All heavy atoms as TSV, in Angstrom:
chain	resi	resn	atom	element	x	y	z
A	1	MET	N	N	0.857	-1.169	0.000
A	1	MET	CA	C	0.000	0.000	0.000
A	1	MET	C	C	0.899	1.228	0.000
A	1	MET	O	O	1.678	1.440	0.909
A	1	MET	CB	C	-0.899	-0.028	1.236
A	1	MET	CG	C	-1.691	1.229	1.386
A	1	MET	SD	S	-3.163	1.144	2.363
A	1	MET	CE	C	-2.732	1.109	3.996
A	2	GLY	N	N	0.775	2.042	-1.022
A	2	GLY	CA	C	1.589	3.242	-1.116
A	2	GLY	C	C	0.817	4.461	-0.634
A	2	GLY	O	O	-0.225	4.788	-1.174
A	3	LEU	N	N	1.308	5.098	0.383
A	3	LEU	CA	C	0.666	6.303	0.904
A	3	LEU	C	C	1.448	7.511	0.433
A	3	LEU	O	O	2.652	7.620	0.679
A	3	LEU	CB	C	0.622	6.279	2.436
A	3	LEU	CG	C	-0.225	5.178	3.060
A	3	LEU	CD1	C	-0.066	5.216	4.570
A	3	LEU	CD2	C	-1.671	5.354	2.686
A	4	ASN	N	N	0.786	8.408	-0.250
A	4	ASN	CA	C	1.452	9.624	-0.706
A	4	ASN	C	C	1.356	10.729	0.324
A	4	ASN	O	O	2.225	11.574	0.415
A	4	ASN	CB	C	0.843	10.109	-2.021
A	4	ASN	CG	C	1.126	9.152	-3.155
A	4	ASN	OD1	O	2.140	8.475	-3.135
A	4	ASN	ND2	N	0.237	9.089	-4.116
A	5	GLU	N	N	0.279	10.740	1.095
A	5	GLU	CA	C	0.068	11.834	2.019
A	5	GLU	C	C	-0.703	11.334	3.233
A	5	GLU	O	O	-1.644	10.570	3.111
A	5	GLU	CB	C	-0.738	12.922	1.321
A	5	GLU	CG	C	-0.793	14.214	2.065
A	5	GLU	CD	C	-1.424	15.298	1.221
A	5	GLU	OE1	O	-1.042	15.452	0.062
A	5	GLU	OE2	O	-2.313	15.968	1.750
A	6	ILE	N	N	-0.265	11.747	4.397
A	6	ILE	CA	C	-0.953	11.417	5.640
A	6	ILE	C	C	-1.322	12.736	6.296
A	6	ILE	O	O	-0.474	13.597	6.480
A	6	ILE	CB	C	-0.057	10.592	6.588
A	6	ILE	CG1	C	0.348	9.285	5.928
A	6	ILE	CG2	C	-0.767	10.342	7.911
A	6	ILE	CD1	C	1.337	8.480	6.724
A	7	GLU	N	N	-2.580	12.910	6.641
A	7	GLU	CA	C	-3.015	14.149	7.274
A	7	GLU	C	C	-3.062	13.959	8.788
A	7	GLU	O	O	-3.733	13.069	9.283
A	7	GLU	CB	C	-4.380	14.568	6.742
A	7	GLU	CG	C	-4.336	14.946	5.280
A	7	GLU	CD	C	-5.654	15.496	4.778
A	7	GLU	OE1	O	-6.455	15.978	5.593
A	7	GLU	OE2	O	-5.857	15.424	3.568
A	8	LEU	N	N	-2.312	14.785	9.498
A	8	LEU	CA	C	-2.279	14.763	10.958
A	8	LEU	C	C	-2.624	16.151	11.467
A	8	LEU	O	O	-2.453	17.141	10.766
A	8	LEU	CB	C	-0.883	14.368	11.455
A	8	LEU	CG	C	-0.376	12.992	11.047
A	8	LEU	CD1	C	1.077	12.843	11.436
A	8	LEU	CD2	C	-1.209	11.899	11.680
A	9	ALA	N	N	-3.072	16.218	12.692
A	9	ALA	CA	C	-3.380	17.506	13.299
A	9	ALA	C	C	-2.082	18.298	13.456
A	9	ALA	O	O	-1.086	17.780	13.962
A	9	ALA	CB	C	-4.039	17.307	14.659
A	10	PRO	N	N	-2.057	19.563	12.993
A	10	PRO	CA	C	-0.824	20.350	13.050
A	10	PRO	C	C	-0.251	20.494	14.449
A	10	PRO	O	O	0.956	20.433	14.641
A	10	PRO	CB	C	-1.233	21.708	12.492
A	10	PRO	CG	C	-2.458	21.461	11.702
A	10	PRO	CD	C	-3.134	20.297	12.341
A	11	GLY	N	N	-1.105	20.676	15.456
A	11	GLY	CA	C	-0.611	20.805	16.827
A	11	GLY	C	C	0.058	19.538	17.300
A	11	GLY	O	O	1.084	19.576	17.993
A	12	PHE	N	N	-0.496	18.386	16.913
A	12	PHE	CA	C	0.084	17.097	17.283
A	12	PHE	C	C	1.452	16.937	16.635
A	12	PHE	O	O	2.413	16.525	17.280
A	12	PHE	CB	C	-0.848	15.961	16.860
A	12	PHE	CG	C	-0.255	14.593	17.034
A	12	PHE	CD1	C	-0.132	14.036	18.289
A	12	PHE	CD2	C	0.185	13.876	15.942
A	12	PHE	CE1	C	0.421	12.779	18.454
A	12	PHE	CE2	C	0.735	12.626	16.085
A	12	PHE	CZ	C	0.849	12.070	17.344
A	13	VAL	N	N	1.548	17.268	15.363
A	13	VAL	CA	C	2.822	17.129	14.646
A	13	VAL	C	C	3.875	18.045	15.257
A	13	VAL	O	O	5.030	17.659	15.408
A	13	VAL	CB	C	2.637	17.423	13.142
A	13	VAL	CG1	C	3.967	17.408	12.424
A	13	VAL	CG2	C	1.694	16.409	12.530
A	14	ARG	N	N	3.475	19.255	15.630
A	14	ARG	CA	C	4.427	20.183	16.245
A	14	ARG	C	C	4.954	19.608	17.553
A	14	ARG	O	O	6.158	19.688	17.826
A	14	ARG	CB	C	3.762	21.537	16.476
A	14	ARG	CG	C	4.717	22.560	17.039
A	14	ARG	CD	C	4.130	23.932	17.105
A	14	ARG	NE	N	2.821	23.917	17.751
A	14	ARG	CZ	C	2.057	24.976	17.903
A	14	ARG	NH1	N	2.456	26.134	17.444
A	14	ARG	NH2	N	0.897	24.896	18.504
A	15	GLU	N	N	4.089	19.007	18.357
A	15	GLU	CA	C	4.533	18.402	19.616
A	15	GLU	C	C	5.468	17.228	19.363
A	15	GLU	O	O	6.471	17.056	20.066
A	15	GLU	CB	C	3.331	17.953	20.429
A	15	GLU	CG	C	2.516	19.087	20.999
A	15	GLU	CD	C	1.313	18.601	21.783
A	15	GLU	OE1	O	1.287	17.414	22.171
A	15	GLU	OE2	O	0.402	19.405	22.007
A	16	VAL	N	N	5.164	16.414	18.356
A	16	VAL	CA	C	6.018	15.271	18.027
A	16	VAL	C	C	7.401	15.756	17.591
A	16	VAL	O	O	8.425	15.198	17.999
A	16	VAL	CB	C	5.361	14.402	16.931
A	16	VAL	CG1	C	6.330	13.380	16.382
A	16	VAL	CG2	C	4.115	13.719	17.469
A	17	VAL	N	N	7.440	16.796	16.783
A	17	VAL	CA	C	8.725	17.345	16.324
A	17	VAL	C	C	9.511	17.905	17.506
A	17	VAL	O	O	10.732	17.711	17.593
A	17	VAL	CB	C	8.508	18.411	15.230
A	17	VAL	CG1	C	9.779	19.183	14.949
A	17	VAL	CG2	C	7.981	17.759	13.960
A	18	GLU	N	N	8.850	18.574	18.435
A	18	GLU	CA	C	9.545	19.110	19.617
A	18	GLU	C	C	10.145	17.979	20.450
A	18	GLU	O	O	11.282	18.090	20.922
A	18	GLU	CB	C	8.583	19.944	20.455
A	18	GLU	CG	C	8.216	21.272	19.825
A	18	GLU	CD	C	7.146	22.021	20.602
A	18	GLU	OE1	O	6.702	21.525	21.668
A	18	GLU	OE2	O	6.739	23.097	20.133
A	19	VAL	N	N	9.399	16.889	20.631
A	19	VAL	CA	C	9.909	15.747	21.390
A	19	VAL	C	C	11.082	15.117	20.656
A	19	VAL	O	O	12.097	14.763	21.266
A	19	VAL	CB	C	8.781	14.711	21.630
A	19	VAL	CG1	C	9.337	13.415	22.168
A	19	VAL	CG2	C	7.739	15.284	22.571
A	20	TRP	N	N	10.968	14.984	19.345
A	20	TRP	CA	C	12.045	14.406	18.542
A	20	TRP	C	C	13.331	15.232	18.671
A	20	TRP	O	O	14.415	14.678	18.841
A	20	TRP	CB	C	11.613	14.320	17.078
A	20	TRP	CG	C	12.710	13.899	16.144
A	20	TRP	CD1	C	13.445	14.705	15.347
A	20	TRP	CD2	C	13.191	12.566	15.932
A	20	TRP	NE1	N	14.362	13.961	14.635
A	20	TRP	CE2	C	14.223	12.653	14.976
A	20	TRP	CE3	C	12.858	11.331	16.453
A	20	TRP	CZ2	C	14.912	11.531	14.530
A	20	TRP	CZ3	C	13.542	10.216	16.000
A	20	TRP	CH2	C	14.553	10.319	15.053
A	21	GLU	N	N	13.217	16.543	18.598
A	21	GLU	CA	C	14.395	17.396	18.669
A	21	GLU	C	C	15.029	17.375	20.062
A	21	GLU	O	O	16.233	17.574	20.191
A	21	GLU	CB	C	14.043	18.820	18.253
A	21	GLU	CG	C	13.725	18.925	16.769
A	21	GLU	CD	C	13.273	20.306	16.344
A	21	GLU	OE1	O	13.039	21.173	17.207
A	21	GLU	OE2	O	13.141	20.504	15.122
A	22	ALA	N	N	14.234	17.124	21.098
A	22	ALA	CA	C	14.768	17.073	22.460
A	22	ALA	C	C	15.350	15.705	22.808
A	22	ALA	O	O	16.087	15.575	23.786
A	22	ALA	CB	C	13.664	17.431	23.457
A	23	TRP	N	N	15.044	14.693	21.996
A	23	TRP	CA	C	15.484	13.321	22.277
A	23	TRP	C	C	16.958	13.174	21.943
A	23	TRP	O	O	17.402	13.513	20.845
A	23	TRP	CB	C	14.634	12.344	21.486
A	23	TRP	CG	C	14.932	10.902	21.745
A	23	TRP	CD1	C	15.242	10.343	22.936
A	23	TRP	CD2	C	14.942	9.867	20.777
A	23	TRP	NE1	N	15.427	8.991	22.787
A	23	TRP	CE2	C	15.254	8.675	21.461
A	23	TRP	CE3	C	14.714	9.811	19.413
A	23	TRP	CZ2	C	15.345	7.451	20.814
A	23	TRP	CZ3	C	14.800	8.593	18.784
A	23	TRP	CH2	C	15.114	7.423	19.476
A	24	GLU	N	N	17.745	12.657	22.900
A	24	GLU	CA	C	19.181	12.527	22.713
A	24	GLU	C	C	19.576	11.307	21.886
A	24	GLU	O	O	20.668	11.260	21.337
A	24	GLU	CB	C	19.881	12.473	24.066
A	24	GLU	CG	C	19.740	13.763	24.852
A	24	GLU	CD	C	20.376	13.671	26.220
A	24	GLU	OE1	O	20.974	12.628	26.554
A	24	GLU	OE2	O	20.272	14.654	26.964
A	25	GLY	N	N	18.703	10.322	21.760
A	25	GLY	CA	C	19.056	9.089	21.044
A	25	GLY	C	C	18.580	9.057	19.609
A	25	GLY	O	O	18.535	7.996	19.002
A	26	ARG	N	N	18.256	10.209	19.042
A	26	ARG	CA	C	17.683	10.199	17.692
A	26	ARG	C	C	18.690	9.801	16.614
A	26	ARG	O	O	18.307	9.368	15.543
A	26	ARG	CB	C	17.064	11.540	17.365
A	26	ARG	CG	C	18.016	12.678	17.276
A	26	ARG	CD	C	17.311	13.959	16.913
A	26	ARG	NE	N	18.273	15.044	16.886
A	26	ARG	CZ	C	18.086	16.221	17.388
A	26	ARG	NH1	N	16.929	16.502	17.945
A	26	ARG	NH2	N	19.002	17.138	17.335
A	27	GLU	N	N	19.985	9.938	16.875
A	27	GLU	CA	C	20.981	9.530	15.883
A	27	GLU	C	C	20.981	8.016	15.678
A	27	GLU	O	O	21.389	7.539	14.619
A	27	GLU	CB	C	22.383	9.994	16.296
A	27	GLU	CG	C	22.579	11.501	16.264
A	27	GLU	CD	C	22.047	12.189	17.515
A	27	GLU	OE1	O	21.891	11.523	18.557
A	27	GLU	OE2	O	21.778	13.394	17.436
A	28	ALA	N	N	20.546	7.264	16.681
A	28	ALA	CA	C	20.527	5.805	16.588
A	28	ALA	C	C	19.220	5.286	15.992
A	28	ALA	O	O	19.092	4.087	15.764
A	28	ALA	CB	C	20.739	5.193	17.977
A	29	ALA	N	N	18.292	6.160	15.705
A	29	ALA	CA	C	17.006	5.756	15.134
A	29	ALA	C	C	17.205	5.299	13.690
A	29	ALA	O	O	18.145	5.729	13.021
A	29	ALA	CB	C	16.018	6.921	15.186
A	30	PRO	N	N	16.319	4.425	13.197
A	30	PRO	CA	C	16.434	3.980	11.803
A	30	PRO	C	C	16.351	5.162	10.828
A	30	PRO	O	O	15.718	6.178	11.113
A	30	PRO	CB	C	15.221	3.058	11.623
A	30	PRO	CG	C	14.820	2.657	12.999
A	30	PRO	CD	C	15.228	3.779	13.897
A	31	LEU	N	N	16.999	5.005	9.692
A	31	LEU	CA	C	17.089	6.073	8.700
A	31	LEU	C	C	15.710	6.508	8.209
A	31	LEU	O	O	15.457	7.701	8.020
A	31	LEU	CB	C	17.957	5.629	7.520
A	31	LEU	CG	C	18.218	6.676	6.449
A	31	LEU	CD1	C	18.925	7.890	7.050
A	31	LEU	CD2	C	19.020	6.090	5.325
A	32	LYS	N	N	14.809	5.571	8.015
A	32	LYS	CA	C	13.457	5.923	7.541
A	32	LYS	C	C	12.740	6.812	8.552
A	32	LYS	O	O	12.041	7.746	8.174
A	32	LYS	CB	C	12.620	4.666	7.280
A	32	LYS	CG	C	13.042	3.884	6.080
A	32	LYS	CD	C	12.672	4.626	4.826
A	32	LYS	CE	C	12.993	3.782	3.616
A	32	LYS	NZ	N	12.653	4.425	2.382
A	33	LEU	N	N	12.917	6.535	9.841
A	33	LEU	CA	C	12.300	7.364	10.871
A	33	LEU	C	C	12.934	8.756	10.881
A	33	LEU	O	O	12.233	9.756	11.021
A	33	LEU	CB	C	12.444	6.706	12.243
A	33	LEU	CG	C	11.823	7.453	13.417
A	33	LEU	CD1	C	10.326	7.652	13.200
A	33	LEU	CD2	C	12.082	6.726	14.712
A	34	GLN	N	N	14.248	8.833	10.699
A	34	GLN	CA	C	14.911	10.122	10.633
A	34	GLN	C	C	14.416	10.937	9.443
A	34	GLN	O	O	14.197	12.147	9.550
A	34	GLN	CB	C	16.429	9.934	10.540
A	34	GLN	CG	C	17.049	9.397	11.809
A	34	GLN	CD	C	18.546	9.216	11.678
A	34	GLN	OE1	O	19.159	9.643	10.703
A	34	GLN	NE2	N	19.144	8.571	12.674
A	35	GLN	N	N	14.214	10.281	8.304
A	35	GLN	CA	C	13.704	10.970	7.122
A	35	GLN	C	C	12.277	11.464	7.345
A	35	GLN	O	O	11.934	12.581	6.948
A	35	GLN	CB	C	13.754	10.050	5.904
A	35	GLN	CG	C	15.149	9.752	5.437
A	35	GLN	CD	C	15.172	8.703	4.344
A	35	GLN	OE1	O	14.191	8.014	4.098
A	35	GLN	NE2	N	16.322	8.563	3.690
A	36	LEU	N	N	11.451	10.641	7.980
A	36	LEU	CA	C	10.075	11.035	8.279
A	36	LEU	C	C	10.056	12.257	9.191
A	36	LEU	O	O	9.329	13.219	8.936
A	36	LEU	CB	C	9.316	9.886	8.931
A	36	LEU	CG	C	7.923	10.222	9.457
A	36	LEU	CD1	C	6.986	10.582	8.309
A	36	LEU	CD2	C	7.374	9.078	10.271
A	37	MET	N	N	10.873	12.249	10.220
A	37	MET	CA	C	10.901	13.369	11.154
A	37	MET	C	C	11.447	14.631	10.482
A	37	MET	O	O	10.992	15.731	10.778
A	37	MET	CB	C	11.726	13.009	12.388
A	37	MET	CG	C	11.104	11.902	13.218
A	37	MET	SD	S	9.367	12.172	13.628
A	37	MET	CE	C	9.469	13.623	14.614
A	38	LEU	N	N	12.386	14.482	9.558
A	38	LEU	CA	C	12.884	15.634	8.817
A	38	LEU	C	C	11.764	16.242	7.968
A	38	LEU	O	O	11.577	17.455	7.949
A	38	LEU	CB	C	14.059	15.234	7.928
A	38	LEU	CG	C	14.634	16.337	7.042
A	38	LEU	CD1	C	15.210	17.461	7.888
A	38	LEU	CD2	C	15.677	15.775	6.109
A	39	ASN	N	N	10.988	15.393	7.309
A	39	ASN	CA	C	9.862	15.882	6.509
A	39	ASN	C	C	8.825	16.568	7.383
A	39	ASN	O	O	8.293	17.624	7.017
A	39	ASN	CB	C	9.216	14.744	5.726
A	39	ASN	CG	C	10.075	14.276	4.590
A	39	ASN	OD1	O	10.933	15.000	4.105
A	39	ASN	ND2	N	9.866	13.048	4.159
A	40	LEU	N	N	8.520	15.988	8.535
A	40	LEU	CA	C	7.554	16.605	9.446
A	40	LEU	C	C	8.073	17.942	9.957
A	40	LEU	O	O	7.320	18.915	10.055
A	40	LEU	CB	C	7.240	15.670	10.612
A	40	LEU	CG	C	6.447	14.422	10.275
A	40	LEU	CD1	C	6.273	13.565	11.522
A	40	LEU	CD2	C	5.107	14.754	9.657
A	41	ARG	N	N	9.369	18.011	10.273
A	41	ARG	CA	C	9.943	19.257	10.770
A	41	ARG	C	C	9.875	20.353	9.700
A	41	ARG	O	O	9.537	21.498	9.993
A	41	ARG	CB	C	11.385	19.035	11.210
A	41	ARG	CG	C	11.993	20.269	11.848
A	41	ARG	CD	C	13.336	20.011	12.427
A	41	ARG	NE	N	14.180	19.409	11.411
A	41	ARG	CZ	C	15.420	18.996	11.627
A	41	ARG	NH1	N	15.948	19.107	12.804
A	41	ARG	NH2	N	16.121	18.467	10.663
A	42	ILE	N	N	10.151	19.997	8.464
A	42	ILE	CA	C	10.065	20.964	7.365
A	42	ILE	C	C	8.639	21.465	7.220
A	42	ILE	O	O	8.403	22.667	7.068
A	42	ILE	CB	C	10.579	20.342	6.055
A	42	ILE	CG1	C	12.092	20.147	6.137
A	42	ILE	CG2	C	10.198	21.197	4.857
A	42	ILE	CD1	C	12.661	19.315	5.014
A	43	ASP	N	N	7.666	20.557	7.276
A	43	ASP	CA	C	6.266	20.965	7.153
A	43	ASP	C	C	5.833	21.857	8.304
A	43	ASP	O	O	5.108	22.829	8.097
A	43	ASP	CB	C	5.348	19.742	7.061
A	43	ASP	CG	C	5.444	19.048	5.714
A	43	ASP	OD1	O	5.938	19.688	4.762
A	43	ASP	OD2	O	5.026	17.884	5.618
A	44	VAL	N	N	6.263	21.540	9.525
A	44	VAL	CA	C	5.898	22.355	10.685
A	44	VAL	C	C	6.506	23.743	10.556
A	44	VAL	O	O	5.831	24.750	10.785
A	44	VAL	CB	C	6.347	21.677	12.001
A	44	VAL	CG1	C	6.305	22.648	13.164
A	44	VAL	CG2	C	5.455	20.482	12.298
A	45	HIS	N	N	7.770	23.832	10.153
A	45	HIS	CA	C	8.406	25.138	9.991
A	45	HIS	C	C	7.735	25.935	8.880
A	45	HIS	O	O	7.580	27.142	8.988
A	45	HIS	CB	C	9.901	24.990	9.711
A	45	HIS	CG	C	10.690	24.648	10.926
A	45	HIS	ND1	N	11.058	25.575	11.868
A	45	HIS	CD2	C	11.175	23.471	11.377
A	45	HIS	CE1	C	11.725	25.000	12.827
A	45	HIS	NE2	N	11.816	23.710	12.564
A	46	ARG	N	N	7.326	25.248	7.816
A	46	ARG	CA	C	6.651	25.939	6.711
A	46	ARG	C	C	5.262	26.396	7.133
A	46	ARG	O	O	4.828	27.508	6.807
A	46	ARG	CB	C	6.541	25.006	5.509
A	46	ARG	CG	C	5.915	25.629	4.295
A	46	ARG	CD	C	5.962	24.676	3.116
A	46	ARG	NE	N	5.522	23.340	3.451
A	46	ARG	CZ	C	4.304	22.868	3.199
A	46	ARG	NH1	N	3.429	23.617	2.592
A	46	ARG	NH2	N	3.972	21.641	3.539
A	47	LEU	N	N	4.566	25.560	7.893
A	47	LEU	CA	C	3.205	25.885	8.315
A	47	LEU	C	C	3.184	27.013	9.331
A	47	LEU	O	O	2.404	27.949	9.222
A	47	LEU	CB	C	2.520	24.642	8.893
A	47	LEU	CG	C	1.095	24.819	9.381
A	47	LEU	CD1	C	0.175	25.159	8.214
A	47	LEU	CD2	C	0.618	23.539	10.047
A	48	TYR	N	N	4.054	26.930	10.325
A	48	TYR	CA	C	4.039	27.914	11.406
A	48	TYR	C	C	5.005	29.058	11.171
A	48	TYR	O	O	4.963	30.052	11.884
A	48	TYR	CB	C	4.344	27.245	12.744
A	48	TYR	CG	C	3.235	26.341	13.187
A	48	TYR	CD1	C	3.346	24.966	13.091
A	48	TYR	CD2	C	2.051	26.859	13.695
A	48	TYR	CE1	C	2.324	24.137	13.498
A	48	TYR	CE2	C	1.021	26.038	14.095
A	48	TYR	CZ	C	1.169	24.677	13.994
A	48	TYR	OH	O	0.153	23.859	14.386
A	49	LYS	N	N	5.927	28.927	10.204
A	49	LYS	CA	C	6.934	29.945	9.907
A	49	LYS	C	C	7.572	30.442	11.201
A	49	LYS	O	O	7.469	31.606	11.569
A	49	LYS	CB	C	6.330	31.087	9.108
A	49	LYS	CG	C	5.831	30.650	7.761
A	49	LYS	CD	C	5.358	31.811	6.936
A	49	LYS	CE	C	4.643	31.306	5.726
A	49	LYS	NZ	N	5.352	31.304	4.534
A	50	ILE	N	N	8.215	29.529	11.890
A	50	ILE	CA	C	8.818	29.801	13.183
A	50	ILE	C	C	9.890	30.880	13.038
A	50	ILE	O	O	10.761	30.808	12.186
A	50	ILE	CB	C	9.406	28.510	13.782
A	50	ILE	CG1	C	8.272	27.514	14.025
A	50	ILE	CG2	C	10.189	28.805	15.056
A	50	ILE	CD1	C	8.718	26.157	14.451
A	51	GLY	N	N	9.805	31.907	13.855
A	51	GLY	CA	C	10.773	32.983	13.850
A	51	GLY	C	C	10.455	34.082	12.847
A	51	GLY	O	O	11.203	35.025	12.721
A	52	VAL	N	N	9.340	33.980	12.159
A	52	VAL	CA	C	8.965	34.983	11.170
A	52	VAL	C	C	7.651	35.613	11.603
A	52	VAL	O	O	6.703	34.919	11.968
A	52	VAL	CB	C	8.802	34.342	9.770
A	52	VAL	CG1	C	8.339	35.366	8.766
A	52	VAL	CG2	C	10.095	33.694	9.333
A	53	ARG	N	N	7.604	36.943	11.557
A	53	ARG	CA	C	6.366	37.635	11.924
A	53	ARG	C	C	5.320	37.402	10.852
A	53	ARG	O	O	5.628	37.359	9.665
A	53	ARG	CB	C	6.628	39.123	12.057
A	53	ARG	CG	C	7.506	39.455	13.240
A	53	ARG	CD	C	7.705	40.915	13.368
A	53	ARG	NE	N	6.424	41.610	13.269
A	53	ARG	CZ	C	6.296	42.915	13.233
A	53	ARG	NH1	N	7.374	43.664	13.281
A	53	ARG	NH2	N	5.128	43.477	13.156
A	54	PRO	N	N	4.062	37.252	11.243
A	54	PRO	CA	C	3.011	37.060	10.243
A	54	PRO	C	C	2.880	38.285	9.349
A	54	PRO	O	O	2.980	39.420	9.812
A	54	PRO	CB	C	1.746	36.840	11.069
A	54	PRO	CG	C	2.069	37.290	12.433
A	54	PRO	CD	C	3.559	37.260	12.592
A	55	GLN	N	N	2.652	38.032	8.086
A	55	GLN	CA	C	2.511	39.113	7.127
A	55	GLN	C	C	1.034	39.418	6.925
A	55	GLN	O	O	0.168	38.615	7.234
A	55	GLN	CB	C	3.129	38.723	5.796
A	55	GLN	CG	C	4.613	38.448	5.902
A	55	GLN	CD	C	5.170	37.966	4.570
A	55	GLN	OE1	O	4.434	37.752	3.635
A	55	GLN	NE2	N	6.470	37.796	4.521
A	56	GLU	N	N	0.790	40.603	6.386
A	56	GLU	CA	C	-0.587	40.961	6.088
A	56	GLU	C	C	-1.081	40.109	4.929
A	56	GLU	O	O	-0.316	39.708	4.064
A	56	GLU	CB	C	-0.678	42.428	5.689
A	56	GLU	CG	C	-0.412	43.393	6.799
A	56	GLU	CD	C	-0.592	44.829	6.334
A	56	GLU	OE1	O	-1.194	45.055	5.271
A	56	GLU	OE2	O	-0.118	45.712	7.045
A	57	LYS	N	N	-2.369	39.850	4.922
A	57	LYS	CA	C	-2.945	39.120	3.816
A	57	LYS	C	C	-2.888	39.997	2.566
A	57	LYS	O	O	-3.099	41.202	2.647
A	57	LYS	CB	C	-4.404	38.762	4.108
A	57	LYS	CG	C	-4.561	37.754	5.214
A	57	LYS	CD	C	-6.019	37.422	5.400
A	57	LYS	CE	C	-6.195	36.430	6.512
A	57	LYS	NZ	N	-7.599	36.107	6.739
A	58	PRO	N	N	-2.598	39.397	1.426
A	58	PRO	CA	C	-2.572	40.208	0.212
A	58	PRO	C	C	-3.961	40.755	-0.088
A	58	PRO	O	O	-4.965	40.063	0.056
A	58	PRO	CB	C	-2.110	39.242	-0.872
A	58	PRO	CG	C	-2.263	37.892	-0.300
A	58	PRO	CD	C	-2.271	38.028	1.193
A	59	LYS	N	N	-3.992	42.000	-0.467
A	59	LYS	CA	C	-5.269	42.631	-0.759
A	59	LYS	C	C	-5.726	42.229	-2.155
A	59	LYS	O	O	-4.959	42.299	-3.115
A	59	LYS	CB	C	-5.158	44.142	-0.646
A	59	LYS	CG	C	-4.880	44.588	0.764
A	59	LYS	CD	C	-4.860	46.084	0.874
A	59	LYS	CE	C	-4.603	46.461	2.329
A	59	LYS	NZ	N	-4.591	47.897	2.505
A	60	ILE	N	N	-6.970	41.827	-2.239
A	60	ILE	CA	C	-7.546	41.428	-3.511
A	60	ILE	C	C	-8.158	42.671	-4.147
A	60	ILE	O	O	-8.982	43.349	-3.527
A	60	ILE	CB	C	-8.612	40.337	-3.315
A	60	ILE	CG1	C	-7.968	39.121	-2.651
A	60	ILE	CG2	C	-9.269	39.987	-4.635
A	60	ILE	CD1	C	-8.944	38.057	-2.238
A	61	PRO	N	N	-7.759	42.983	-5.380
A	61	PRO	CA	C	-8.319	44.179	-6.005
A	61	PRO	C	C	-9.810	44.003	-6.295
A	61	PRO	O	O	-10.259	42.932	-6.674
A	61	PRO	CB	C	-7.523	44.316	-7.303
A	61	PRO	CG	C	-6.982	42.958	-7.564
A	61	PRO	CD	C	-6.811	42.301	-6.223
A	62	VAL	N	N	-10.548	45.067	-6.073
A	62	VAL	CA	C	-11.983	45.061	-6.336
A	62	VAL	C	C	-12.210	45.849	-7.615
A	62	VAL	O	O	-11.883	47.040	-7.693
A	62	VAL	CB	C	-12.764	45.694	-5.162
A	62	VAL	CG1	C	-14.250	45.744	-5.483
A	62	VAL	CG2	C	-12.501	44.924	-3.884
A	63	TYR	N	N	-12.730	45.171	-8.602
A	63	TYR	CA	C	-12.988	45.809	-9.884
A	63	TYR	C	C	-14.450	46.230	-9.956
A	63	TYR	O	O	-15.345	45.424	-9.742
A	63	TYR	CB	C	-12.671	44.861	-11.036
A	63	TYR	CG	C	-11.214	44.443	-11.062
A	63	TYR	CD1	C	-10.819	43.167	-10.701
A	63	TYR	CD2	C	-10.243	45.358	-11.446
A	63	TYR	CE1	C	-9.484	42.803	-10.719
A	63	TYR	CE2	C	-8.904	44.998	-11.475
A	63	TYR	CZ	C	-8.530	43.713	-11.119
A	63	TYR	OH	O	-7.219	43.365	-11.126
A	64	THR	N	N	-14.675	47.491	-10.234
A	64	THR	CA	C	-16.064	47.977	-10.336
A	64	THR	C	C	-16.577	47.869	-11.755
A	64	THR	O	O	-17.761	47.683	-11.976
A	64	THR	CB	C	-16.162	49.433	-9.861
A	64	THR	OG1	O	-15.242	50.227	-10.616
A	64	THR	CG2	C	-15.836	49.531	-8.385
A	65	ASP	N	N	-15.671	47.968	-12.729
A	65	ASP	CA	C	-16.080	47.871	-14.118
A	65	ASP	C	C	-15.676	46.488	-14.626
A	65	ASP	O	O	-14.498	46.200	-14.786
A	65	ASP	CB	C	-15.406	48.962	-14.937
A	65	ASP	CG	C	-15.912	48.999	-16.363
A	65	ASP	OD1	O	-16.932	48.330	-16.642
A	65	ASP	OD2	O	-15.295	49.682	-17.186
A	66	THR	N	N	-16.624	45.636	-14.859
A	66	THR	CA	C	-16.332	44.273	-15.272
A	66	THR	C	C	-16.541	44.037	-16.757
A	66	THR	O	O	-16.549	42.905	-17.214
A	66	THR	CB	C	-17.197	43.281	-14.477
A	66	THR	OG1	O	-18.565	43.599	-14.683
A	66	THR	CG2	C	-16.864	43.323	-13.008
A	67	ARG	N	N	-16.728	45.107	-17.521
A	67	ARG	CA	C	-16.923	44.968	-18.967
A	67	ARG	C	C	-15.615	44.584	-19.643
A	67	ARG	O	O	-14.541	45.048	-19.264
A	67	ARG	CB	C	-17.408	46.280	-19.574
A	67	ARG	CG	C	-18.797	46.664	-19.139
A	67	ARG	CD	C	-19.209	47.977	-19.760
A	67	ARG	NE	N	-18.414	49.028	-19.137
A	67	ARG	CZ	C	-18.056	50.157	-19.707
A	67	ARG	NH1	N	-18.434	50.419	-20.946
A	67	ARG	NH2	N	-17.340	51.055	-19.078
A	68	LEU	N	N	-15.713	43.742	-20.634
A	68	LEU	CA	C	-14.555	43.396	-21.453
A	68	LEU	C	C	-14.420	44.413	-22.553
A	68	LEU	O	O	-15.380	44.796	-23.207
A	68	LEU	CB	C	-14.713	42.008	-22.052
A	68	LEU	CG	C	-14.761	40.860	-21.055
A	68	LEU	CD1	C	-15.008	39.564	-21.781
A	68	LEU	CD2	C	-13.444	40.777	-20.290
A	69	ILE	N	N	-13.216	44.839	-22.795
A	69	ILE	CA	C	-12.993	45.861	-23.831
A	69	ILE	C	C	-12.528	45.190	-25.098
A	69	ILE	O	O	-11.856	44.263	-25.172
A	69	ILE	CB	C	-11.951	46.893	-23.378
A	69	ILE	CG1	C	-12.500	47.613	-22.165
A	69	ILE	CG2	C	-11.639	47.855	-24.492
A	69	ILE	CD1	C	-11.539	48.597	-21.557
């Protein structure tokens, strides 16, 4: 069974990544587990943008004249 994507709760994944980073024996973990945790860490950093201030939402232009020229 090939799984391309697994959906987990973001808060849960963040906690798992924090525990993984605090664990001293992670170098002895199997390579597949290390790769999985690296992927989860990348996703958590991308999702939460740790260390980056939130930006304003891009403003969507409102067009009043919708006629095609």
